[in-house]
ROZA-319453 format. One record per atom (N, C-alpha, C): residue in one letter; atom name; x, y, z negated. Coordinates in nm, 3 decimals. Layout:
<atoms>
a, CA, X, Y, Z
...
</atoms>
This chain:
<atoms>
m, N, 2.005, -1.955, -0.825
m, CA, 1.910, -1.845, -0.833
m, C, 1.926, -1.752, -0.712
k, N, 2.053, -1.724, -0.674
k, CA, 2.075, -1.637, -0.559
k, C, 2.020, -1.699, -0.432
t, N, 2.027, -1.830, -0.421
t, CA, 1.977, -1.898, -0.302
t, C, 1.828, -1.876, -0.287
l, N, 1.753, -1.888, -0.396
l, CA, 1.608, -1.870, -0.390
l, C, 1.574, -1.726, -0.353
k, N, 1.644, -1.630, -0.413
k, CA, 1.619, -1.490, -0.379
k, C, 1.651, -1.463, -0.232
t, N, 1.758, -1.521, -0.184
t, CA, 1.794, -1.505, -0.044
t, C, 1.688, -1.568, 0.046
q, N, 1.640, -1.686, 0.009
q, CA, 1.535, -1.752, 0.087
q, C, 1.408, -1.668, 0.090
k, N, 1.372, -1.610, -0.025
k, CA, 1.252, -1.527, -0.030
k, C, 1.269, -1.400, 0.054
l, N, 1.387, -1.340, 0.049
l, CA, 1.412, -1.220, 0.130
l, C, 1.407, -1.252, 0.279
v, N, 1.464, -1.364, 0.316
v, CA, 1.462, -1.405, 0.457
v, C, 1.318, -1.432, 0.502
l, N, 1.243, -1.504, 0.420
l, CA, 1.104, -1.533, 0.454
l, C, 1.023, -1.403, 0.462
a, N, 1.047, -1.311, 0.369
a, CA, 0.977, -1.181, 0.372
a, C, 1.011, -1.104, 0.500
g, N, 1.137, -1.110, 0.541
g, CA, 1.177, -1.044, 0.666
g, C, 1.110, -1.106, 0.787
i, N, 1.105, -1.237, 0.789
i, CA, 1.039, -1.308, 0.901
i, C, 0.891, -1.273, 0.905
l, N, 0.826, -1.275, 0.789
l, CA, 0.684, -1.244, 0.784
l, C, 0.656, -1.098, 0.822
s, N, 0.746, -1.007, 0.784
s, CA, 0.732, -0.867, 0.826
s, C, 0.738, -0.856, 0.978
g, N, 0.835, -0.924, 1.036
g, CA, 0.848, -0.923, 1.182
g, C, 0.728, -0.985, 1.251
l, N, 0.677, -1.094, 1.196
l, CA, 0.558, -1.157, 1.255
l, C, 0.437, -1.065, 1.246
a, N, 0.426, -0.990, 1.136
a, CA, 0.314, -0.896, 1.123
a, C, 0.324, -0.785, 1.227
v, N, 0.445, -0.737, 1.252
v, CA, 0.463, -0.631, 1.353
v, C, 0.433, -0.686, 1.492
i, N, 0.492, -0.798, 1.526
i, CA, 0.466, -0.859, 1.657
i, C, 0.318, -0.898, 1.669
g, N, 0.263, -0.949, 1.560
g, CA, 0.123, -0.990, 1.559
g, C, 0.027, -0.874, 1.577
s, N, 0.073, -0.752, 1.550
s, CA, -0.016, -0.637, 1.569
s, C, -0.046, -0.613, 1.717
l, N, 0.029, -0.677, 1.804
l, CA, -0.003, -0.671, 1.947
l, C, -0.132, -0.747, 1.976
i, N, -0.166, -0.838, 1.885
i, CA, -0.292, -0.911, 1.896
i, C, -0.394, -0.833, 1.812
s, N, -0.468, -0.750, 1.878
s, CA, -0.566, -0.668, 1.806
s, C, -0.685, -0.639, 1.896
f, N, -0.790, -0.593, 1.834
f, CA, -0.909, -0.556, 1.910
f, C, -0.972, -0.432, 1.846
p, N, -1.022, -0.341, 1.928
p, CA, -1.080, -0.219, 1.874
p, C, -1.219, -0.243, 1.815
i, N, -1.242, -0.181, 1.700
i, CA, -1.374, -0.184, 1.636
i, C, -1.400, -0.046, 1.578
l, N, -1.493, 0.026, 1.633
l, CA, -1.539, 0.155, 1.579
l, C, -1.426, 0.250, 1.543
g, N, -1.332, 0.271, 1.629
g, CA, -1.226, 0.368, 1.604
g, C, -1.109, 0.314, 1.525
s, N, -1.112, 0.189, 1.491
s, CA, -1.002, 0.126, 1.419
s, C, -0.949, 0.013, 1.503
r, N, -0.826, -0.024, 1.481
r, CA, -0.767, -0.137, 1.551
r, C, -0.760, -0.255, 1.454
a, N, -0.841, -0.354, 1.478
a, CA, -0.844, -0.471, 1.391
a, C, -0.729, -0.563, 1.429
s, N, -0.647, -0.594, 1.330
s, CA, -0.531, -0.679, 1.352
s, C, -0.532, -0.791, 1.248
p, N, -0.592, -0.905, 1.280
p, CA, -0.606, -1.011, 1.180
p, C, -0.474, -1.074, 1.136
i, N, -0.368, -1.057, 1.211
i, CA, -0.241, -1.119, 1.176
i, C, -0.190, -1.067, 1.042
q, N, -0.208, -0.938, 1.014
q, CA, -0.162, -0.882, 0.887
q, C, -0.228, -0.951, 0.769
h, N, -0.353, -0.989, 0.783
h, CA, -0.425, -1.055, 0.674
h, C, -0.375, -1.197, 0.655
i, N, -0.339, -1.261, 0.764
i, CA, -0.278, -1.394, 0.756
i, C, -0.147, -1.384, 0.679
i, N, -0.067, -1.285, 0.714
i, CA, 0.062, -1.264, 0.647
i, C, 0.041, -1.233, 0.500
n, N, -0.057, -1.148, 0.466
n, CA, -0.085, -1.116, 0.325
n, C, -0.114, -1.242, 0.245
m, N, -0.197, -1.329, 0.302
m, CA, -0.233, -1.452, 0.231
m, C, -0.112, -1.545, 0.216
i, N, -0.034, -1.559, 0.321
i, CA, 0.084, -1.645, 0.314
i, C, 0.183, -1.590, 0.211
c, N, 0.201, -1.458, 0.209
c, CA, 0.288, -1.397, 0.109
c, C, 0.236, -1.423, -0.032
a, N, 0.105, -1.412, -0.051
a, CA, 0.047, -1.436, -0.184
a, C, 0.081, -1.576, -0.233
v, N, 0.070, -1.674, -0.144
v, CA, 0.091, -1.813, -0.182
v, C, 0.239, -1.848, -0.193
l, N, 0.320, -1.799, -0.102
l, CA, 0.461, -1.840, -0.099
l, C, 0.556, -1.747, -0.173
l, N, 0.524, -1.618, -0.178
l, CA, 0.621, -1.522, -0.230
l, C, 0.576, -1.443, -0.353
g, N, 0.447, -1.422, -0.368
g, CA, 0.398, -1.345, -0.482
g, C, 0.364, -1.202, -0.445
p, N, 0.303, -1.130, -0.539
p, CA, 0.250, -0.997, -0.510
p, C, 0.355, -0.892, -0.474
s, N, 0.470, -0.893, -0.539
s, CA, 0.571, -0.790, -0.511
s, C, 0.623, -0.800, -0.368
y, N, 0.658, -0.921, -0.329
y, CA, 0.704, -0.942, -0.192
y, C, 0.592, -0.913, -0.093
g, N, 0.470, -0.952, -0.129
g, CA, 0.356, -0.929, -0.041
g, C, 0.335, -0.781, -0.012
v, N, 0.342, -0.699, -0.116
v, CA, 0.326, -0.554, -0.097
v, C, 0.443, -0.498, -0.016
a, N, 0.563, -0.547, -0.043
a, CA, 0.680, -0.500, 0.033
a, C, 0.667, -0.537, 0.181
v, N, 0.625, -0.658, 0.209
v, CA, 0.606, -0.701, 0.347
v, C, 0.499, -0.616, 0.415
a, N, 0.388, -0.592, 0.345
a, CA, 0.280, -0.510, 0.402
a, C, 0.328, -0.368, 0.430
f, N, 0.407, -0.311, 0.339
f, CA, 0.459, -0.175, 0.360
f, C, 0.554, -0.171, 0.478
i, N, 0.648, -0.264, 0.483
i, CA, 0.746, -0.266, 0.592
i, C, 0.677, -0.287, 0.726
a, N, 0.583, -0.380, 0.730
a, CA, 0.511, -0.406, 0.855
a, C, 0.431, -0.282, 0.898
s, N, 0.364, -0.217, 0.804
s, CA, 0.287, -0.096, 0.836
s, C, 0.378, 0.015, 0.885
l, N, 0.491, 0.033, 0.818
l, CA, 0.587, 0.136, 0.859
l, C, 0.639, 0.109, 1.000
l, N, 0.681, -0.013, 1.025
l, CA, 0.734, -0.047, 1.158
l, C, 0.625, -0.035, 1.266
r, N, 0.504, -0.079, 1.233
r, CA, 0.395, -0.066, 1.330
r, C, 0.372, 0.080, 1.365
n, N, 0.379, 0.168, 1.267
n, CA, 0.360, 0.310, 1.294
n, C, 0.478, 0.368, 1.371
l, N, 0.598, 0.329, 1.335
l, CA, 0.716, 0.380, 1.406
l, C, 0.719, 0.336, 1.552
f, N, 0.670, 0.216, 1.579
f, CA, 0.666, 0.164, 1.716
f, C, 0.540, 0.202, 1.791
g, N, 0.451, 0.275, 1.726
g, CA, 0.326, 0.316, 1.791
g, C, 0.226, 0.203, 1.805
l, N, 0.236, 0.103, 1.720
l, CA, 0.147, -0.013, 1.727
l, C, 0.034, -0.007, 1.625
g, N, 0.035, 0.094, 1.541
g, CA, -0.067, 0.104, 1.437
g, C, -0.093, 0.248, 1.402
t, N, -0.180, 0.267, 1.306
t, CA, -0.213, 0.401, 1.258
t, C, -0.179, 0.410, 1.110
i, N, -0.192, 0.529, 1.057
i, CA, -0.167, 0.552, 0.915
i, C, -0.260, 0.466, 0.828
m, N, -0.373, 0.426, 0.886
m, CA, -0.470, 0.345, 0.812
m, C, -0.415, 0.205, 0.782
a, N, -0.305, 0.167, 0.845
a, CA, -0.246, 0.035, 0.820
a, C, -0.194, 0.023, 0.677
f, N, -0.149, 0.133, 0.620
f, CA, -0.088, 0.128, 0.487
f, C, -0.185, 0.088, 0.376
p, N, -0.296, 0.161, 0.357
p, CA, -0.378, 0.127, 0.240
p, C, -0.438, -0.013, 0.246
g, N, -0.491, -0.048, 0.360
g, CA, -0.555, -0.180, 0.369
g, C, -0.459, -0.293, 0.345
s, N, -0.348, -0.292, 0.416
s, CA, -0.256, -0.405, 0.404
s, C, -0.192, -0.413, 0.266
m, N, -0.157, -0.300, 0.209
m, CA, -0.087, -0.301, 0.080
m, C, -0.180, -0.334, -0.036
i, N, -0.301, -0.278, -0.035
i, CA, -0.395, -0.309, -0.142
i, C, -0.436, -0.456, -0.135
g, N, -0.463, -0.503, -0.014
g, CA, -0.499, -0.643, 0.004
g, C, -0.388, -0.737, -0.039
a, N, -0.265, -0.706, -0.001
a, CA, -0.150, -0.789, -0.038
a, C, -0.134, -0.794, -0.190
f, N, -0.148, -0.680, -0.254
f, CA, -0.134, -0.675, -0.400
f, C, -0.243, -0.756, -0.468
l, N, -0.367, -0.732, -0.429
l, CA, -0.479, -0.798, -0.496
l, C, -0.477, -0.949, -0.475
c, N, -0.457, -0.994, -0.352
c, CA, -0.456, -1.139, -0.332
c, C, -0.331, -1.202, -0.394
g, N, -0.220, -1.130, -0.397
g, CA, -0.099, -1.181, -0.462
g, C, -0.116, -1.199, -0.611
i, N, -0.177, -1.099, -0.676
i, CA, -0.202, -1.107, -0.820
i, C, -0.299, -1.220, -0.850
i, N, -0.406, -1.227, -0.773
i, CA, -0.507, -1.332, -0.798
i, C, -0.447, -1.470, -0.782
f, N, -0.368, -1.491, -0.675
f, CA, -0.309, -1.624, -0.656
f, C, -0.209, -1.656, -0.767
s, N, -0.130, -1.558, -0.808
s, CA, -0.030, -1.585, -0.913
s, C, -0.097, -1.621, -1.046
k, N, -0.217, -1.569, -1.071
k, CA, -0.286, -1.597, -1.197
k, C, -0.373, -1.723, -1.190
t, N, -0.433, -1.751, -1.073
t, CA, -0.531, -1.859, -1.066
t, C, -0.489, -1.979, -0.982
k, N, -0.402, -1.959, -0.885
k, CA, -0.365, -2.062, -0.786
k, C, -0.486, -2.111, -0.707
n, N, -0.591, -2.031, -0.705
n, CA, -0.717, -2.066, -0.638
n, C, -0.723, -1.995, -0.503
l, N, -0.725, -2.071, -0.396
l, CA, -0.722, -2.015, -0.261
l, C, -0.850, -1.939, -0.227
f, N, -0.964, -1.987, -0.276
f, CA, -1.090, -1.917, -0.249
f, C, -1.090, -1.779, -0.315
l, N, -1.049, -1.772, -0.442
l, CA, -1.043, -1.642, -0.510
l, C, -0.938, -1.550, -0.447
t, N, -0.829, -1.610, -0.402
t, CA, -0.725, -1.533, -0.333
t, C, -0.781, -1.473, -0.205
s, N, -0.860, -1.551, -0.133
s, CA, -0.925, -1.502, -0.010
s, C, -1.018, -1.385, -0.041
l, N, -1.095, -1.398, -0.148
l, CA, -1.182, -1.288, -0.188
l, C, -1.101, -1.164, -0.224
g, N, -0.987, -1.185, -0.288
g, CA, -0.899, -1.072, -0.321
g, C, -0.851, -1.000, -0.197
e, N, -0.813, -1.075, -0.094
e, CA, -0.770, -1.013, 0.032
e, C, -0.886, -0.939, 0.098
i, N, -1.003, -0.999, 0.097
i, CA, -1.119, -0.937, 0.162
i, C, -1.161, -0.809, 0.089
v, N, -1.169, -0.816, -0.044
v, CA, -1.207, -0.697, -0.121
v, C, -1.097, -0.592, -0.115
g, N, -0.972, -0.636, -0.132
g, CA, -0.860, -0.542, -0.134
g, C, -0.841, -0.468, -0.004
t, N, -0.842, -0.542, 0.105
t, CA, -0.821, -0.480, 0.235
t, C, -0.950, -0.426, 0.293
g, N, -1.051, -0.513, 0.297
g, CA, -1.175, -0.477, 0.365
g, C, -1.252, -0.366, 0.299
i, N, -1.265, -0.371, 0.168
i, CA, -1.346, -0.271, 0.099
i, C, -1.260, -0.159, 0.042
l, N, -1.168, -0.192, -0.048
l, CA, -1.085, -0.088, -0.111
l, C, -0.996, -0.018, -0.008
g, N, -0.933, -0.096, 0.080
g, CA, -0.849, -0.036, 0.185
g, C, -0.930, 0.053, 0.277
g, N, -1.051, 0.010, 0.313
g, CA, -1.139, 0.091, 0.397
g, C, -1.178, 0.220, 0.328
l, N, -1.204, 0.214, 0.198
l, CA, -1.241, 0.336, 0.123
l, C, -1.123, 0.432, 0.109
v, N, -1.004, 0.377, 0.087
v, CA, -0.885, 0.461, 0.074
v, C, -0.848, 0.523, 0.209
a, N, -0.885, 0.456, 0.318
a, CA, -0.857, 0.511, 0.451
a, C, -0.931, 0.642, 0.475
w, N, -1.044, 0.659, 0.411
w, CA, -1.125, 0.779, 0.431
w, C, -1.049, 0.907, 0.396
p, N, -0.993, 0.923, 0.275
p, CA, -0.918, 1.047, 0.249
p, C, -0.793, 1.060, 0.336
l, N, -0.732, 0.947, 0.372
l, CA, -0.616, 0.954, 0.461
l, C, -0.657, 1.006, 0.599
a, N, -0.772, 0.962, 0.646
a, CA, -0.821, 1.010, 0.776
a, C, -0.845, 1.160, 0.772
i, N, -0.901, 1.211, 0.663
i, CA, -0.924, 1.355, 0.649
i, C, -0.790, 1.428, 0.647
l, N, -0.696, 1.377, 0.568
l, CA, -0.565, 1.442, 0.553
l, C, -0.487, 1.444, 0.684
f, N, -0.483, 1.331, 0.754
f, CA, -0.398, 1.322, 0.872
f, C, -0.469, 1.343, 1.006
l, N, -0.599, 1.319, 1.008
l, CA, -0.670, 1.328, 1.136
l, C, -0.772, 1.440, 1.141
g, N, -0.797, 1.505, 1.029
g, CA, -0.890, 1.618, 1.028
g, C, -1.024, 1.584, 0.967
e, N, -1.095, 1.688, 0.927
e, CA, -1.222, 1.675, 0.856
e, C, -1.328, 1.599, 0.936
s, N, -1.343, 1.631, 1.064
s, CA, -1.449, 1.568, 1.143
s, C, -1.426, 1.418, 1.158
v, N, -1.303, 1.378, 1.181
v, CA, -1.271, 1.235, 1.192
v, C, -1.285, 1.169, 1.055
g, N, -1.246, 1.241, 0.951
g, CA, -1.254, 1.187, 0.815
g, C, -1.395, 1.156, 0.773
t, N, -1.489, 1.240, 0.811
t, CA, -1.629, 1.216, 0.778
t, C, -1.678, 1.089, 0.845
l, N, -1.642, 1.072, 0.970
l, CA, -1.678, 0.950, 1.042
l, C, -1.608, 0.829, 0.982
a, N, -1.483, 0.848, 0.941
a, CA, -1.402, 0.737, 0.892
a, C, -1.462, 0.671, 0.769
f, N, -1.527, 0.750, 0.684
f, CA, -1.587, 0.692, 0.565
f, C, -1.685, 0.582, 0.603
y, N, -1.761, 0.603, 0.708
y, CA, -1.859, 0.505, 0.753
y, C, -1.800, 0.402, 0.848
a, N, -1.694, 0.440, 0.916
a, CA, -1.644, 0.356, 1.025
a, C, -1.529, 0.264, 0.987
y, N, -1.465, 0.282, 0.874
y, CA, -1.349, 0.199, 0.843
y, C, -1.380, 0.075, 0.761
v, N, -1.476, 0.080, 0.672
v, CA, -1.502, -0.036, 0.588
v, C, -1.546, -0.156, 0.672
i, N, -1.639, -0.136, 0.764
i, CA, -1.688, -0.248, 0.846
i, C, -1.578, -0.304, 0.935
p, N, -1.503, -0.221, 1.010
p, CA, -1.394, -0.279, 1.090
p, C, -1.286, -0.347, 1.006
f, N, -1.253, -0.287, 0.892
f, CA, -1.154, -0.350, 0.805
f, C, -1.205, -0.486, 0.758
l, N, -1.333, -0.492, 0.723
l, CA, -1.390, -0.620, 0.679
l, C, -1.387, -0.725, 0.789
i, N, -1.422, -0.686, 0.910
i, CA, -1.422, -0.781, 1.022
i, C, -1.282, -0.836, 1.045
s, N, -1.185, -0.748, 1.048
s, CA, -1.046, -0.788, 1.068
s, C, -0.999, -0.877, 0.953
t, N, -1.031, -0.838, 0.832
t, CA, -0.985, -0.911, 0.714
t, C, -1.047, -1.050, 0.706
v, N, -1.176, -1.059, 0.727
v, CA, -1.242, -1.189, 0.720
v, C, -1.186, -1.283, 0.828
t, N, -1.168, -1.230, 0.948
t, CA, -1.111, -1.312, 1.056
t, C, -0.973, -1.364, 1.019
g, N, -0.885, -1.274, 0.975
g, CA, -0.749, -1.314, 0.938
g, C, -0.745, -1.407, 0.818
t, N, -0.834, -1.383, 0.721
t, CA, -0.835, -1.465, 0.601
t, C, -0.879, -1.608, 0.631
i, N, -0.977, -1.623, 0.716
i, CA, -1.022, -1.758, 0.754
i, C, -0.909, -1.834, 0.824
i, N, -0.839, -1.766, 0.914
i, CA, -0.726, -1.830, 0.982
i, C, -0.616, -1.864, 0.881
a, N, -0.590, -1.773, 0.788
a, CA, -0.485, -1.795, 0.687
a, C, -0.515, -1.916, 0.599
v, N, -0.640, -1.931, 0.559
v, CA, -0.677, -2.047, 0.477
v, C, -0.647, -2.176, 0.553
g, N, -0.676, -2.178, 0.683
g, CA, -0.644, -2.294, 0.764
g, C, -0.495, -2.321, 0.769
i, N, -0.416, -2.217, 0.789
i, CA, -0.270, -2.232, 0.794
i, C, -0.215, -2.280, 0.660
i, N, -0.263, -2.219, 0.551
i, CA, -0.215, -2.257, 0.418
i, C, -0.253, -2.402, 0.387
n, N, -0.371, -2.444, 0.428
n, CA, -0.409, -2.584, 0.407
n, C, -0.320, -2.679, 0.486
i, N, -0.280, -2.639, 0.606
i, CA, -0.185, -2.721, 0.684
i, C, -0.050, -2.726, 0.613
l, N, -0.005, -2.614, 0.560
l, CA, 0.121, -2.612, 0.484
l, C, 0.113, -2.703, 0.361
k, N, -0.003, -2.702, 0.295
k, CA, -0.022, -2.790, 0.178
k, C, -0.022, -2.936, 0.219
q, N, -0.093, -2.970, 0.327
q, CA, -0.100, -3.109, 0.372
q, C, 0.037, -3.164, 0.410
n, N, 0.123, -3.077, 0.458
n, CA, 0.257, -3.118, 0.498
n, C, 0.359, -3.100, 0.386
n, N, 0.309, -3.074, 0.266
n, CA, 0.390, -3.062, 0.144
n, C, 0.492, -2.949, 0.148
i, N, 0.475, -2.854, 0.235
i, CA, 0.569, -2.742, 0.243
i, C, 0.556, -2.654, 0.120
i, N, 0.434, -2.627, 0.078
i, CA, 0.413, -2.543, -0.040
i, C, 0.464, -2.615, -0.165
t, N, 0.438, -2.744, -0.176
t, CA, 0.487, -2.822, -0.290
t, C, 0.640, -2.819, -0.294
w, N, 0.702, -2.835, -0.179
w, CA, 0.848, -2.833, -0.170
w, C, 0.902, -2.697, -0.216
l, N, 0.838, -2.588, -0.173
l, CA, 0.882, -2.455, -0.214
l, C, 0.862, -2.433, -0.363
e, N, 0.751, -2.481, -0.418
e, CA, 0.726, -2.467, -0.561
e, C, 0.829, -2.545, -0.642
r, N, 0.862, -2.665, -0.598
r, CA, 0.964, -2.745, -0.666
r, C, 1.099, -2.675, -0.662
s, N, 1.131, -2.620, -0.546
s, CA, 1.257, -2.547, -0.531
s, C, 1.261, -2.427, -0.625
d, N, 1.148, -2.358, -0.636
d, CA, 1.136, -2.241, -0.724
d, C, 1.156, -2.282, -0.870
r, N, 1.091, -2.392, -0.912
r, CA, 1.102, -2.438, -1.051
r, C, 1.244, -2.485, -1.082
s, N, 1.308, -2.554, -0.990
s, CA, 1.443, -2.604, -1.017
s, C, 1.541, -2.487, -1.025
n, N, 1.519, -2.381, -0.951
n, CA, 1.606, -2.265, -0.961
n, C, 1.581, -2.186, -1.088
d, N, 1.459, -2.195, -1.144
d, CA, 1.431, -2.127, -1.271
d, C, 1.509, -2.191, -1.384
r, N, 1.535, -2.322, -1.375
r, CA, 1.608, -2.392, -1.479
r, C, 1.758, -2.365, -1.476
d, N, 1.808, -2.326, -1.359
d, CA, 1.954, -2.303, -1.344
d, C, 2.000, -2.181, -1.419
</atoms>
């Protein structure tokens, strides 16, 4: 059991680091920095680690991105809500399409809407008013891009039996 927890912690740490490094791959959209790598990481966490680890990875990556000046405060709501929603959906359904929709709705729509009050609080009223209109669309563009790439990566992991191997390892550790 300890081995599986250690493996999950190590994988979560690696994915957090990849999300931070991946934030260097971004493009500006209407006052927001679209970083599709975070959405790829959210989806991989949903499939391999589950919702709790996914939210933790999203929080750590957002915190580190902000500390290193690679992101904004808006990184928190989108990544964490998306990670939670797609993690919950995958854990309940094991359906990759529904999981993708969870990431898109969680990050792109709900995360974009939650960014609005954060923008007012941290960036001021005038920016906050603009943010309500300007964050949902950029968040959606970033999320859809990352989610499409993630589905491709997850399908490659499935074809190479990596996900099956991890699931078997998880089940055998549950019996111990």
